[in-house]
C-alpha positions as CSV (number, residue, x, y, z in Angstrom):
1,M,-28.1,-116.9,83.4
2,T,-25.8,-114.4,81.8
3,V,-22.6,-115.2,79.9
4,T,-20.7,-113.8,83.0
5,D,-22.7,-116.0,85.3
6,R,-22.0,-119.0,83.1
7,T,-18.3,-118.3,83.3
8,T,-18.4,-118.2,87.1
9,T,-20.3,-121.5,87.1
10,R,-17.8,-123.1,84.8
11,S,-15.1,-122.9,87.5
12,E,-17.3,-125.0,89.8
13,S,-18.3,-127.6,87.2
14,S,-16.6,-128.3,83.9
15,S,-19.6,-130.3,82.5
16,E,-21.4,-127.3,81.1
17,P,-19.7,-125.8,78.0
18,L,-19.1,-122.0,77.7
19,P,-20.7,-120.2,74.8
20,G,-17.4,-119.4,73.2
21,E,-16.5,-123.1,73.2
22,L,-19.6,-123.9,71.1
23,H,-19.6,-121.0,68.6
24,G,-16.5,-121.8,66.5
25,P,-17.0,-125.5,66.1
26,V,-20.7,-125.2,65.2
27,I,-20.2,-122.4,62.8
28,D,-17.3,-124.0,61.1
29,W,-19.3,-127.2,60.7
30,F,-22.1,-125.2,59.2
31,A,-19.7,-123.7,56.7
32,A,-18.7,-127.1,55.5
33,N,-22.1,-128.9,55.7
34,A,-24.9,-126.5,55.2
35,R,-27.5,-127.6,52.6
36,D,-27.9,-125.4,49.6
37,L,-31.4,-124.3,50.1
38,P,-33.1,-121.6,47.9
39,W,-34.1,-119.4,50.8
40,R,-30.5,-119.2,52.0
41,R,-29.3,-117.7,48.7
42,P,-28.7,-114.0,48.6
43,E,-31.3,-113.6,45.8
44,A,-34.0,-115.0,48.0
45,G,-34.2,-111.7,49.9
46,A,-36.4,-111.1,53.0
47,W,-39.6,-112.1,51.3
48,G,-38.1,-115.4,50.2
49,V,-37.0,-116.0,53.8
50,M,-40.4,-115.2,55.2
51,V,-42.2,-117.5,52.7
52,S,-39.9,-120.3,53.7
53,E,-40.5,-119.8,57.4
54,F,-44.2,-120.0,56.9
55,M,-44.0,-123.1,54.8
56,L,-41.4,-124.9,57.0
57,Q,-43.6,-124.9,60.1
58,Q,-44.3,-128.5,60.8
59,T,-43.4,-129.4,57.3
60,P,-40.2,-131.1,56.0
61,V,-37.9,-129.4,53.6
62,S,-38.4,-132.0,50.9
63,R,-42.1,-131.2,50.7
64,V,-41.6,-127.5,50.9
65,L,-39.0,-127.1,48.1
66,P,-41.2,-127.5,45.0
67,V,-44.1,-125.4,46.4
68,Y,-41.6,-122.7,47.5
69,E,-40.1,-122.5,44.0
70,Q,-43.6,-122.2,42.4
71,W,-44.7,-119.7,44.9
72,L,-41.8,-117.4,44.4
73,A,-42.0,-117.7,40.7
74,R,-45.6,-116.6,40.8
75,W,-45.4,-114.0,43.6
76,P,-41.8,-112.7,43.7
77,R,-42.8,-109.8,46.0
78,P,-45.4,-109.4,48.8
79,A,-47.4,-107.0,46.6
80,D,-47.8,-109.7,43.9
81,L,-49.5,-112.0,46.4
82,A,-51.5,-109.3,48.1
83,A,-53.0,-108.4,44.6
84,E,-54.7,-111.8,44.4
85,P,-57.6,-113.2,46.4
86,P,-56.6,-115.2,49.5
87,G,-58.1,-118.3,48.0
88,E,-55.3,-118.3,45.4
89,A,-52.8,-118.6,48.2
90,V,-54.8,-121.6,49.6
91,R,-54.9,-123.1,46.1
92,A,-51.1,-122.6,45.6
93,W,-50.4,-124.1,49.0
94,G,-51.3,-127.5,47.6
95,R,-50.8,-130.4,50.0
96,L,-48.3,-128.8,52.4
97,G,-50.9,-129.1,55.2
98,Y,-52.1,-126.7,57.8
99,P,-53.5,-124.4,55.0
100,R,-54.3,-121.6,57.4
101,R,-50.7,-120.7,57.1
102,A,-51.5,-119.7,53.5
103,L,-54.1,-117.3,54.6
104,R,-51.8,-115.9,57.3
105,L,-49.0,-115.4,54.7
106,H,-51.5,-113.6,52.4
107,A,-52.5,-111.4,55.3
108,A,-48.8,-110.6,56.0
109,A,-48.2,-109.8,52.4
110,T,-51.1,-107.4,52.4
111,A,-49.9,-105.6,55.5
112,I,-46.4,-105.4,54.1
113,T,-47.8,-103.9,50.9
114,E,-50.1,-101.4,52.7
115,L,-48.0,-100.4,55.7
116,H,-44.4,-100.9,54.6
117,G,-44.2,-100.0,50.9
118,G,-44.0,-103.6,49.8
119,D,-40.8,-104.4,51.6
120,V,-40.5,-106.8,54.5
121,P,-39.7,-104.6,57.5
122,R,-36.2,-104.9,59.0
123,D,-37.4,-103.9,62.5
124,H,-38.1,-106.8,64.8
125,A,-41.1,-105.1,66.4
126,R,-42.6,-104.4,63.1
127,L,-42.1,-107.9,61.9
128,L,-43.8,-109.2,65.1
129,A,-46.8,-106.9,64.4
130,L,-47.5,-108.5,61.0
131,P,-50.5,-110.9,60.8
132,G,-49.4,-114.5,61.3
133,V,-45.9,-113.6,62.5
134,G,-45.1,-114.9,66.0
135,E,-42.0,-114.8,68.2
136,Y,-40.1,-117.4,66.2
137,T,-40.9,-116.2,62.7
138,A,-40.0,-112.6,63.6
139,A,-36.6,-113.6,65.0
140,A,-35.9,-115.9,62.1
141,V,-36.6,-113.3,59.4
142,A,-34.7,-110.6,61.2
143,S,-31.8,-113.0,61.7
144,F,-31.7,-114.9,58.4
145,A,-32.8,-112.0,56.1
146,Y,-31.1,-109.1,57.8
147,G,-28.3,-110.6,59.8
148,Q,-29.5,-109.3,63.1
149,R,-28.8,-110.7,66.6
150,H,-31.9,-112.6,67.9
151,A,-32.4,-115.9,69.6
152,V,-34.1,-118.1,67.0
153,L,-35.7,-121.0,68.8
154,D,-37.2,-123.7,66.7
155,T,-37.5,-127.4,67.7
156,N,-34.1,-128.3,66.2
157,V,-32.3,-125.5,68.0
158,R,-34.1,-126.2,71.3
159,R,-33.0,-129.9,71.1
160,V,-29.3,-128.9,70.4
161,F,-29.3,-126.6,73.4
162,A,-31.1,-129.1,75.6
163,R,-28.5,-131.8,75.0
164,A,-25.3,-129.7,74.6
165,V,-25.8,-127.3,77.5
166,S,-28.7,-128.6,79.7
167,G,-27.9,-132.3,79.6
168,A,-31.4,-133.3,78.7
169,Q,-32.3,-135.6,75.9
170,Y,-35.3,-133.6,74.7
171,P,-36.5,-130.0,75.4
172,P,-39.9,-129.4,77.1
173,N,-43.0,-129.7,74.9
174,A,-43.4,-125.9,74.8
175,T,-40.7,-123.3,74.8
176,T,-40.0,-122.1,78.4
177,A,-38.6,-118.9,79.8
178,A,-35.5,-120.8,80.9
179,E,-34.9,-121.8,77.3
180,R,-35.2,-118.2,76.0
181,K,-32.8,-117.1,78.7
182,L,-30.3,-119.7,77.8
183,A,-30.6,-118.9,74.0
184,R,-29.9,-115.3,74.7
185,A,-26.9,-116.2,76.9
186,L,-25.5,-118.3,74.0
187,L,-25.8,-115.6,71.4
188,P,-22.5,-114.3,70.0
189,E,-22.0,-110.6,70.5
190,S,-21.4,-109.8,66.9
191,E,-24.6,-109.5,64.9
192,P,-23.3,-111.3,61.7
193,V,-21.9,-114.1,63.9
194,A,-25.1,-114.4,65.9
195,A,-27.1,-114.7,62.7
196,R,-24.7,-117.4,61.4
197,W,-24.9,-119.2,64.8
198,A,-28.7,-119.2,64.6
199,A,-28.6,-120.9,61.1
200,A,-25.9,-123.3,62.2
201,T,-27.5,-124.5,65.3
202,M,-30.8,-125.1,63.4
203,E,-28.9,-127.1,60.7
204,L,-27.1,-129.1,63.3
205,G,-30.4,-130.1,64.9
206,A,-31.9,-131.0,61.5
207,L,-29.0,-133.1,60.2
208,V,-27.0,-134.4,63.2
209,C,-28.6,-133.9,66.6
210,T,-31.9,-135.4,65.4
211,A,-34.8,-136.4,67.7
212,R,-34.7,-140.2,67.3
213,T,-31.3,-141.1,66.0
214,P,-28.6,-138.4,66.7
215,V,-25.4,-139.0,64.8
216,C,-23.0,-138.0,67.6
217,G,-20.0,-139.2,65.7
218,R,-20.5,-136.4,63.2
219,C,-21.3,-133.7,65.8
220,P,-18.7,-130.9,66.1
221,I,-19.4,-130.4,69.8
222,A,-19.8,-134.0,70.9
223,D,-16.8,-133.7,73.2
224,R,-18.5,-130.7,74.8
225,C,-22.0,-132.1,75.0
226,A,-23.5,-132.1,78.5
227,W,-25.9,-134.9,77.7
228,R,-23.1,-137.2,76.4
229,A,-20.9,-136.3,79.4
230,A,-23.8,-137.5,81.6
231,G,-23.9,-140.8,79.8
232,S,-26.8,-139.9,77.4
233,P,-29.5,-140.5,79.9
234,A,-33.0,-141.2,78.5
235,H,-34.8,-139.7,81.4
236,D,-37.0,-137.3,79.6
237,G,-39.1,-139.9,77.6
238,P,-39.3,-140.2,73.8
239,P,-40.1,-137.3,71.6
240,R,-43.8,-136.8,70.9
241,R,-44.9,-138.8,67.8
242,G,-46.7,-136.9,65.1
243,Q,-50.5,-137.1,65.0
244,T,-52.1,-139.9,63.0
245,Y,-53.7,-138.7,59.8
246,A,-55.8,-141.4,58.3
247,G,-59.4,-141.1,59.2
248,T,-59.0,-137.8,61.0
249,D,-60.8,-134.6,60.4
250,R,-57.5,-133.3,59.0
251,Q,-57.7,-135.9,56.3
252,V,-61.3,-135.0,55.5
253,R,-60.5,-131.3,55.4
254,G,-57.6,-132.0,53.0
255,K,-59.8,-134.0,50.7
256,L,-62.5,-131.3,50.6
257,L,-59.8,-128.6,50.0
258,A,-58.3,-130.7,47.2
259,V,-61.6,-130.6,45.3
260,L,-62.0,-126.8,45.8
261,R,-58.3,-126.2,44.7
262,E,-58.9,-128.0,41.5
263,A,-62.1,-126.2,40.6
264,L,-62.2,-122.8,38.9
265,D,-65.9,-122.4,39.5
266,P,-67.9,-122.8,42.7
267,V,-68.3,-126.4,43.8
268,P,-71.8,-127.9,44.5
269,Q,-72.4,-129.8,47.8
270,V,-72.8,-133.0,45.9
271,A,-69.2,-132.9,44.7
272,L,-67.9,-132.4,48.2
273,D,-70.2,-135.2,49.6
274,A,-68.5,-137.6,47.2
275,V,-65.1,-137.3,48.9
276,W,-66.0,-138.8,52.2
277,D,-68.7,-141.3,53.1
278,E,-69.3,-140.4,56.8
279,P,-71.7,-137.5,56.7
280,V,-71.3,-136.2,60.2
281,Q,-67.5,-136.0,60.0
282,R,-67.7,-134.6,56.5
283,A,-70.0,-131.8,57.7
284,R,-67.9,-131.1,60.7
285,A,-64.8,-130.8,58.6
286,L,-66.5,-128.5,56.0
287,D,-67.9,-126.3,58.9
288,G,-64.4,-126.1,60.3
289,L,-63.0,-125.0,56.9
290,V,-65.7,-122.3,56.7
291,A,-65.0,-121.1,60.2
292,D,-61.3,-120.9,59.5
293,G,-61.9,-118.7,56.5
294,L,-60.5,-121.3,54.1
295,V,-63.8,-122.0,52.3
296,E,-66.5,-119.5,51.4
297,P,-70.2,-120.7,51.3
298,L,-72.4,-119.4,48.6
299,A,-76.1,-119.5,47.9
300,G,-77.5,-122.8,46.5
301,G,-75.2,-125.0,48.5
302,R,-72.1,-124.2,46.6
303,Y,-68.6,-123.5,48.0
304,R,-65.4,-121.8,46.8
305,L,-62.0,-120.7,48.0
306,P,-62.2,-117.2,49.6
307,L,-62.0,-114.1,47.4
308,T,-61.7,-111.6,50.3
């Protein structure tokens, strides 16, 4: 639905807010309530924004902050990271989880260095062509680093739009074409304002319009929210719970990687065997790490983080 179409629909039903009715209140709220995060500061640059976007995938801000600061201190530019083996990226990733993100970020840094003179590209298509950069990350970097006009759809933004505009408690499990169309229709025409809108809606979803306990009394668009106007119906079911961790292959993989991150020399099999008693699960987890490129097997039953 285009903005023009939405205006027409508004005359038939006043429950759905117009884009212009949402922009001002949300952006003004953001100006007064935005968290002071290092990747939002001007000195972060496009590389700092990109690093934060890789790290923040499925990981809360509180866990990302210390690793982000250490990462940028060690590798302030993509070329600095690209000059080191990918295993060093895995080592520095620490306990953020989903360590394949570290390999993808290293691959992106290498491509930026080799293809773009060491500068994160401004062009959205070139961002999207980088290793490990998908639809969301390309839009986020283009918007937050370069002030461009793109629909930035993370879980928080999707939840805000679902409630405020669509009247649903939660968005679908996977991003739909209808959500993308709605997000584009809601974009302010001005590039700088659109970039601000993207950051503001994300922050609103993170701090106020949360999944389990939305604080509607603090929401700047509560009086325009279609979900509240409909009586806040809980017809979409609860948000998906995070996967359990204890006893899973993910936990075993994490323990194996922890040993390898701490070691400067190749690690013998016996040292890895000591981290988990169940041999079948341990072997499966180790095989998975090798298949993912996170661990490199060597002769003599030894293992190390990847060098190439």
